C-alpha positions as CSV (number, residue, x, y, z in Angstrom):
1,M,-0.2,0.0,0.3
2,S,1.4,3.0,-0.9
3,G,-0.6,5.9,1.2
4,E,-2.4,8.8,0.2
5,I,-1.8,11.6,-1.8
6,N,-4.3,13.9,-2.0
7,L,-3.7,16.7,-0.1
8,H,-7.5,17.6,0.9
9,E,-7.2,14.0,2.0
10,L,-4.4,13.9,3.9
11,L,-5.0,17.1,5.7
12,K,-8.5,16.1,6.7
13,A,-7.2,12.7,7.7
14,M,-4.1,13.5,9.4
15,E,-5.3,12.9,13.0
16,P,-2.2,14.2,14.8
17,K,-1.0,11.3,17.7
18,L,1.1,13.2,20.6
19,H,3.1,10.4,22.1
20,E,3.9,10.7,26.0
21,G,7.7,11.7,27.0
22,E,10.6,14.3,26.0
23,Y,12.6,13.3,23.2
24,V,16.3,14.7,22.0
25,F,18.5,14.5,19.1
26,C,21.7,12.9,19.6
27,T,25.0,12.4,17.6
28,V,26.9,9.5,17.9
29,A,30.0,8.3,16.1
30,A,28.8,4.7,16.5
31,L,25.5,3.1,17.4
32,Q,26.9,-0.1,19.4
33,S,26.3,2.5,22.4
34,V,22.8,2.6,22.1
35,D,19.9,0.0,22.1
36,L,19.0,-0.1,18.6
37,Q,15.1,-1.1,20.0
38,K,14.8,2.3,21.8
39,I,16.2,4.7,19.4
40,I,12.9,6.4,17.6
41,F,15.1,7.8,14.8
42,V,18.8,7.0,13.2
43,F,20.0,8.7,10.3
44,K,23.8,8.7,8.9
45,E,25.2,12.3,8.1
46,E,28.9,12.9,6.8
47,E,29.4,14.6,10.2
48,G,28.1,11.9,12.6
49,I,25.0,9.3,13.2
50,T,22.2,11.5,14.5
51,I,19.4,9.6,16.7
52,I,16.3,10.4,18.1
53,I,15.9,8.9,21.6
54,E,13.9,9.4,24.9
55,K,15.5,12.2,26.9
56,K,15.7,9.9,30.2
57,L,17.7,7.4,28.2
58,A,20.1,10.5,26.8
59,D,20.8,11.6,30.3
60,K,21.6,7.8,31.3
61,L,24.0,7.4,28.7
62,Q,25.2,11.0,29.2
63,L,24.5,12.1,25.6
64,S,24.6,15.8,25.2
65,Y,21.3,17.3,23.4
66,S,20.7,21.1,23.3
67,F,16.6,20.9,21.9
68,V,13.8,19.0,24.0
69,A,11.2,17.9,21.6
70,A,7.7,16.3,22.1
71,W,6.6,13.7,19.3
72,I,3.3,14.2,17.4
73,T,3.0,11.4,14.6
74,L,0.0,12.3,11.9
75,T,-1.4,8.8,12.1
76,V,-2.9,9.3,8.3
77,H,-1.2,6.7,6.0
78,S,0.6,9.4,3.8
79,S,2.7,8.3,0.7
80,L,6.0,9.1,0.0
81,E,4.8,11.1,-3.1
82,A,2.4,13.4,-2.0
83,V,3.0,16.8,-2.9
84,G,2.7,19.8,-0.6
85,F,1.5,17.9,2.9
86,T,4.8,18.9,4.6
87,A,4.2,22.3,3.1
88,A,0.8,22.8,4.4
89,F,1.2,21.6,8.3
90,T,4.8,23.0,8.7
91,T,3.5,26.7,7.4
92,A,0.5,26.4,9.8
93,L,2.9,25.3,12.7
94,A,5.2,28.4,11.5
95,K,2.2,31.0,11.1
96,E,2.0,30.7,14.7
97,G,6.0,30.8,16.0
98,V,6.1,26.7,16.2
99,S,9.5,25.3,15.1
100,C,9.5,21.8,13.9
101,N,11.4,19.1,12.7
102,V,10.3,16.5,10.4
103,V,10.9,13.0,10.0
104,A,9.0,11.1,7.2
105,A,9.0,7.8,7.1
106,F,7.1,4.9,4.8
107,Y,3.6,5.4,6.8
108,H,3.9,8.3,8.7
109,D,5.2,11.7,9.4
110,H,6.4,12.6,12.5
111,I,7.0,16.0,14.1
112,F,9.5,17.1,16.9
113,I,8.5,20.5,18.4
114,N,9.8,22.3,21.2
115,K,8.1,20.6,24.8
116,N,6.7,23.8,25.4
117,D,5.0,24.3,22.4
118,T,2.9,20.8,22.7
119,A,-0.4,22.3,23.4
120,K,-0.2,25.0,21.0
121,A,0.9,22.5,18.2
122,M,-1.8,19.8,18.6
123,N,-4.3,22.7,18.5
124,I,-2.8,24.4,15.1
125,L,-2.7,21.0,13.7
126,T,-6.2,19.9,14.7
127,R,-7.6,23.1,13.7
128,L,-5.9,22.7,9.9
129,S,-7.5,19.2,9.7
130,E,-10.6,20.3,10.5
131,R,-11.0,23.4,7.5
């Protein structure tokens, strides 16, 4: 199944889901130091390996981070070929001063926003889906 591509349908059905907890972006030289089952996201860049993990795990492993985030999943199965979906929700958040970091996975889009903006972001995304 390849997911939805119609922008109107994506927005209408996105149903944002807030995950409990606090999440952080860290960089590591190798993955051996972190249990792969506890990593939310991993991406290899030239400078190092970026991981997203729960803040409490980063603290336990003494990993540094500078941004504490809330994690919101847009539960609609969006196609990786959909046009305008990311732009629509990031623009809506930006218009109200909420920065976001987006991870597009096979089934869903995941948004990491400043933990202090959680309620505001959920409100913005819910209003966007109700238009």
